[in-house]
Structures are given as C-alpha cells and as structure tokens.
N, C-alpha and C positions, 0 to 999 in steps of 0.2 A: 149475496148469499153466503160467500166465504166469510165475510165479516160477521154475519149472524152465527155461523158455525163456530168461529173463533170465540165469540161471546158466550155461546152455549158451553163450550169446553171450559172456558174460564170460570163461568158460574158453577159448573160441575166440580171443579177443583176447589173452589171456595165454599162449596156447600150452600150456594145461593140460587136464586131463581124461583119462580112460582111453583114449579112442579116439585123440585127438591125440597123447598122449604115447607111445603104443605104437610109432609109426613116426617121427613128426616131432619133437615136443618133445624129451624126454630119451631117446627110443628104448628104452623099457623092455623091448621084446621081446628085445633083445640082452642087456640087463642081467639079465633073468630067466633066459635061457639059460645065462649064464656064472656065475650066482650060486653054484651048488653045485659048480662044476667046479674040481678041485684044480690048483694050480700045479705040483704034483709030476709031473703027466702032461705029457709033451712036447707033445702035440697041443693040450691045453687051455691049457698055458702060452703057446704061440704065439698062441692065440686071445685070451687076456687081453692079451698085449703089443700085438697089432694093435688091439684095441678101445681100450686106454688111449692108445696112440700117436695114433690118429685123433682121439679126443676132445680130446686136448691141443692139437691144431691149432686147433680151433674155440673153445677156452676163452678165447683172447685177446679174442674179441668175444662172450663169454658164451654160446657155443653148445655145449651138452653133448650132442652127437649125432654118432656116428661116420659115419653116412651123409652127413649134411649137411656134415661136415668134409671129406669127399672132394670135394665141390663147391668148398669153399674152397681145398683143396690144388690142384685142377685150375686154379682161377683164378690162383693164384700161378705155376704152371707156364706158363700162357699168357703172363704178363707177363715172366717171367724163369726159365728152366730151372734155372739155378744156385740161385736162391732157393728154388724148389720142392724141389730135391734137398736143399738145406741145411735147409729147414723139416722135412722128413720125417726126415732124419738127426739133427737136433738133438732132435726129439721122441723118436725111437727110443733114442738114447743116454741121454737123461734118464730115459726110462721104464725101461730096463734097469738103470741105476744105482740108481734108487729101489727097484725090485723086489729088487735084490741086497742093498741096505743097510737097507731098511725104515725110513727116517728120518721118514716121515709116517704119520699114521693111514690105514688102508685106505680110509676114506670119501673122503679127498682124492686117493687114488691111482686108484681104480676109475673116477672121473669125469674124470680127466685134469688135475686141478688141480695136483697136485704137480709134474709135469714140463712144464707148458705154457710156462714161461719158456724152456725149452730149444728148443722149436719156434719161438718168436718170435725168439730169437737166431739160429737157423738161417735164418730168412727175411730178417732185417734186415742181417746182416753181408755176405752175398753181394750184396745190392742196393746197399749204400752203399760198401763198401770199394773197388771199382774206380773209383768216382767221386771218392772222397776221396784216393786214392793212384794218380795217373796214371802213375807211373814204374815200376810193377811189371810185369815182362814176362810172367810166368806166375803170376797171383795165385790160381789155383784151389786149389793145394795148401795155400797159406798160409790161404786162406779156410776150407777144410774142416777144417784142423787147429784153427783158431780156434773153429769151430763145435763141434767135438767137446769141446775143453777147456772152452769156455764152457758147454756143456750140462751137463757133469758138475759144474762149479762152481755152476751155478744151482740144482741140487738141494740142495747143502749150504747155500747162502745162503738159499734158500726155507725150509728146515727151521729155520735159526737165526732167521729173521724170524718164522716161524710160532710158535716158542716164545716169542719176545719180544713180538710184537704181539698174540698170542693172549691174553696176560694182560689186555689192554685190549679184548678182543673185536673186534680189528681184523684185516682180511685183509692179506696181503703184496702182493697185486695184481701189478703188473709191476715192482716194485722190484728183485727179483733180476736181471731183464733189464737194467734201466738201469745197475746196478752193473757187470755183466759187460760190457755194450756200451761204456761209457765207459772202463773199464780196457783193453778190447781195442783200441780205436781210439787211445788215448793210447800204448799200447805199439807198435802196428804202424805208425802214421803217421810219416813222416819228419819230421825237425826242419827244416822249411822252410815258407815261405809257399806256400799253394796258391792258384792263380788263382781268384778268387771266382766267376767265371761258370761254371766247370767243375762246380760243385756246387750251383748255385742252385736246381736242381729237386729237391733232396733234403734240404736243410737249411734251417732258418729262421734267418736272421741278417740284420743290416743290410747292404744292398748298394746300390750306385749303378749305375743303368743309363742308357744314353743313348737318345734318340729314342723315349721311351715317352710315349704319350698320357696326359693327366691324367683322361680320362673313365673312368667305371666300366663295365665290360662285365658286364651282368647275366647274360648267357649264360655268361660265364666264372665268375661266382659260383655259378650253378647247377651248372656242371661241377665246381667245387670241392667242393660239397656231396656230389655223387656220388662223387668221387675220395677223399673223406675216409675212407670205409670201407676202401678198398684201401691207403691210406697208413698205416693201423694196422700193416700188414705190410710197409711200405716198398714198396708196389706202386703204380706210377704208370701205370695202364692203365685206361681207362674200361670196357672189357668185363670185365676182372677185378673191378673194383669193383662192377659191376652183378651179377655172379655171387655175390659175397660178400654183397651186400645181399639177394639172393634167398634165400640160405641162412639169413640172420638172420631174414627175414620168415617163412619156412616154419617155423623153430624157434619163434618167438613174434612175432606181429604187434605186440604191445605193445612188445616190445624194439626192434623195427625202428622204430616210431614215435618212441620216445625217442631212439634213435640219430640219426634224421634231424633231430629238433629240436635236439639237441646240435650236430650238424654245421652246421646252419643258423645257429645263434648264433655258432659259431666262425668261420664265413665272413663273417658280416655285421658283427659287432662290430668287428673290426680295421679296417674301412673308416673308422671314426671317428678312428683315430689313425695308421694307416700312411700314409706318403707314397705318392703315385700310382706311383712307380717300383717299389714293392714289392708292388703288387697281384697280380703274377704268382704270388706265394706263395699267395695266397688261391685263385686259379684252379686251382692244382695240388693243393689239398686239404691243404696243410701246416698251415693254421690250424684245420682242422676235425676232425682225427682225435683229438686229445686231448680237446677238448670233447665229442666224440661219446661217448667212453668215460666221461667224467665224468658226463654226463647220465644215461646208461643205468645205470651202476653204482649211483648213489645213489638214483635215482628208482624203479627197479623190480627191481634185482638184489640189492643188499645189504639193502635195506629193502623191505618189501612196498609195492606201489603205493598211494598215498594222496595227499590234498592236501598233507600235511606233507612227504612224500617228494618230491613234485613241486617244491615250493618249495625244498627242500634241494638237489635236483638242478639247478635253475635257478641258484641261488646258486653252486653248485659249478662250473657251466659258465662263468659269468662270471669267477669267480676263476681258473679254469684259463687263460683267455685272457690275463689280466694277468700271471699267473706266467710264461706262455710268452714274453710280451714282455720281461720282466725277464731270463729265462734266455737268450733269444736274443742279447741284447747281450753277455753275458759269455762264453757258450759259443761264440758265433760268432767271437770273437777267437782261439779255439783251433781254429777250423775244425771244430767238432763240432756235430752236430745236437742238438736238445733231447730227442730220443727221445720217451718217454712220461712224462718227469719231471713236466711240468705236471699231467697227470692224476693221477699218484700222490701228489704233494705236496699238491695241492689237496683230493683226496678224503680223504686221511688227516686233514687239518685239519678238513674239514666233518664227517666222521664222529665225530671227537672232540668237536666242538662240539655235535653233535646227539645224542650218546650217551644222555643222560638225558632227552631229550625224550619226554614222554608216559609216563614210568615213575613208578609210585607210590613216594613217598619212604620208605614203611615197610618195603619189602623189602630188608633189610640183614642178614639172619640167615645164618650159615654162610658158605660160599664165595660171594662175589658173582659169580664167573664162572659158577657152576652155574645161576644164575637168568637168565642172558642168553638171549635168544630166538635160535633158529636158524631164520631166515626162509626160506632156500631151500637145501635140503640137496644139491642137484645142480649148483650153479653154482660160480663161481670163488672164493666166499668162505665156504664152509661150515666154519668153524673155531671155532664158539662153544660147543659142548658140552664140558664139562670132560673127560669121558672120552675124547673124540676128540682132545683136545690132549695126552693123555699118550702119550709116545713108547714104542713097543714094538719089540722085535726082530722082524725080518720073519717068522721062523718062528713066533713067538707069534701074530702077526696072522693068518697063514694058518691056523694050527690052530684059533684061535677061530672063524674063519669057516666052515671046512669040516668041523668035527666033526659 
C-alpha cells in the first residue's frame, strides 16, 4: 500500500497516471475520442485540425494538452492581440500544410509536434517586428504575410531536420523556428541602424544606458524568473507569464519545477559577468527563457527524470547562458535577437555528448536506430523509433490508422 502511495505521488509530480492524464497531462480523453475518427469526414477533420492546432501552441513549452494550450493562447492575447492572432494563424497554417502533405509521421502530427514551430513563429514575429522596424506605417499585413509564409516553410524545414537528426536520435526542437525567424528579419528589416533603446526590451545585446544604478534589484531578478516563461513566446507581460506558468504546472508539476530552476539559473548566472547597465535584460526575463527550455528539455522531457538527466540538464543550462552571451555580441550588431538559438545549439551538443551514457556497449546488432529508446511519446521529441521516422504519404498514414 505504501509503495502504491509513493507511486501515486510520483505520478502526480510527473503529471502522469490515468486520472491526471485524462484531462490535465496529455488530455487522453480527447485523444481517445479522435483516435478512430477519419479525416475524410468534414466534421472529424475539423476536430482533428483544432486539436492539433491547439496542441502545437503548448508544445513550445512541452505542454501536450489542447485545453491547457487555450490558457497559453489566452495569455498571449492578453499581452499582444496581434501575437495571439499570429500564434493561432501560424499553428493553423502549419497544421493544414502538414495534413495536406504528410511530411511527418502521424505520431508527431497528432500531438502537435510537427507544426509547433509555425505557432511559435506566429507569436514572435508580431511581437518583435514593430519594435525592430519603427518606420513601417501599417505593419499588420506584412507581419501576417510573414507568419503564413514562415509557418509553411517551418513544416518543410522541420521534416528535413527530422530526417537528418533522426538518424542520430535527436529532436529538431525549435531549430526550424530560428531559421525562419532569422531569415524573416534579415529580409524585412531596413538597411539602417536602429536606435538601440527602442528594442532593448525584446532583444539581448550589448547596450549602454545612462543613469543606471549599479545595485542588483532582487525583486527585479524574481520578476525576470517569472517573465522568462512568457518570453519563450516573446511575451513581456507578468500576468501572461503567470498564466503560462499555471498551464505548465497543471500539465506536469515536475516540468514546472525544472522550468523554474532553469529560469532561475538563467537570471542569476549573468549577474556574474553582465555590467550593471545591462541588468534590465535580466529583469525582463531575456536571460531566463532559453535556460528554462534547456533545463526542462534535457532533465525530464527528452530523457526520463533521473540523477544523470538532472546533471545533464544543469550542464545544459549553464552552457546555454554562455552561448547566449556569445551570440548576443554578434547578432546584436545586426539588431537581431538571439531567439531560442542558445537553447537549441546547447541542447543538441549536450544530447550528443550524453547519447551513449548508460547504454550497454554490446547492443550493436542490426539497425542502431531501432534500439534507441523512445522515452516520452507525447512530447516535443518523439522521433526515435525507426518506423516512426519513415516518411509516408498522408493518405497511407491515415489509412493505416483508421482501417
């Protein structure tokens, strides 16, 4: 009985178990309802699209739940209506593109992994473009056109990276978003110097401010830790960040704890090397969002939670901070944010370094990819089974599922 109680508590912390998963965790009640419903039916096709589109909104912070993703979407709307519209539009366009072309295995489509970079593009571009390009009179049309084109492109890029990185049992994470975002801003931004103070709240780069006190505001550091969650979506609003934190906590308390630890390291470590005039960046959560993702991804999402994964996640978080420092210097000269490149680059490095950790050296028979473990089949990185990495035409996927 005591063992059963301990397992129940552990499942509660992880956001697992049949009761938790039914509505909060992965919301299996909706997945079960749609499992045998064909896409050939207009009604059920619309239901699949809405389910996938909502899930892809939350997958950026590893939340695979359409109901909790609504909370995240509302949080984005509270901060910036254009960003909320763009987030849903980007996710919808990416979802429809994927369903039409069938570039990813169905397991990556139904949980929102395949199109989630489109939703992230839709949130970030409307948030940052007006601040990076102050001369645009009516940027809405340009922004939404960029979101639609970027969302479509992200599906192709994600498929290409899945085929490439899948050979090494690695996820593509937010790499498609970073590629699209950098290309978008390089294309759209004018060839002129932008006043540094007009964008200081949304990009991390060296800057000089006057009349700034050298003392550390610990209240500001705490605020930065909270804002880090919202800054994943380029949302600079305390209420919105609290709502997103709430959605993550309801999905998995363990995931929320790891995210908070990562954000805390990301906001505390830069105090050791940033000049006092740049502490504002910390207070705005700009140094916390990538470490937040790095800690969560490696410690309890990509790998199951253990002492080894916790160490790997911590190393990944520290590495992310220093990569962000290096990227900020170079990308800041082009008036570009670092986006989530620090998280992506550092996590790929750590996952490659830790790939053989704990594996028996004798298992080398047949296809080495077929023996890789699939640790979490409903989160952003379920790409490790050989049969799931094989590309199928969309009609073949759907016939296999619904026969």
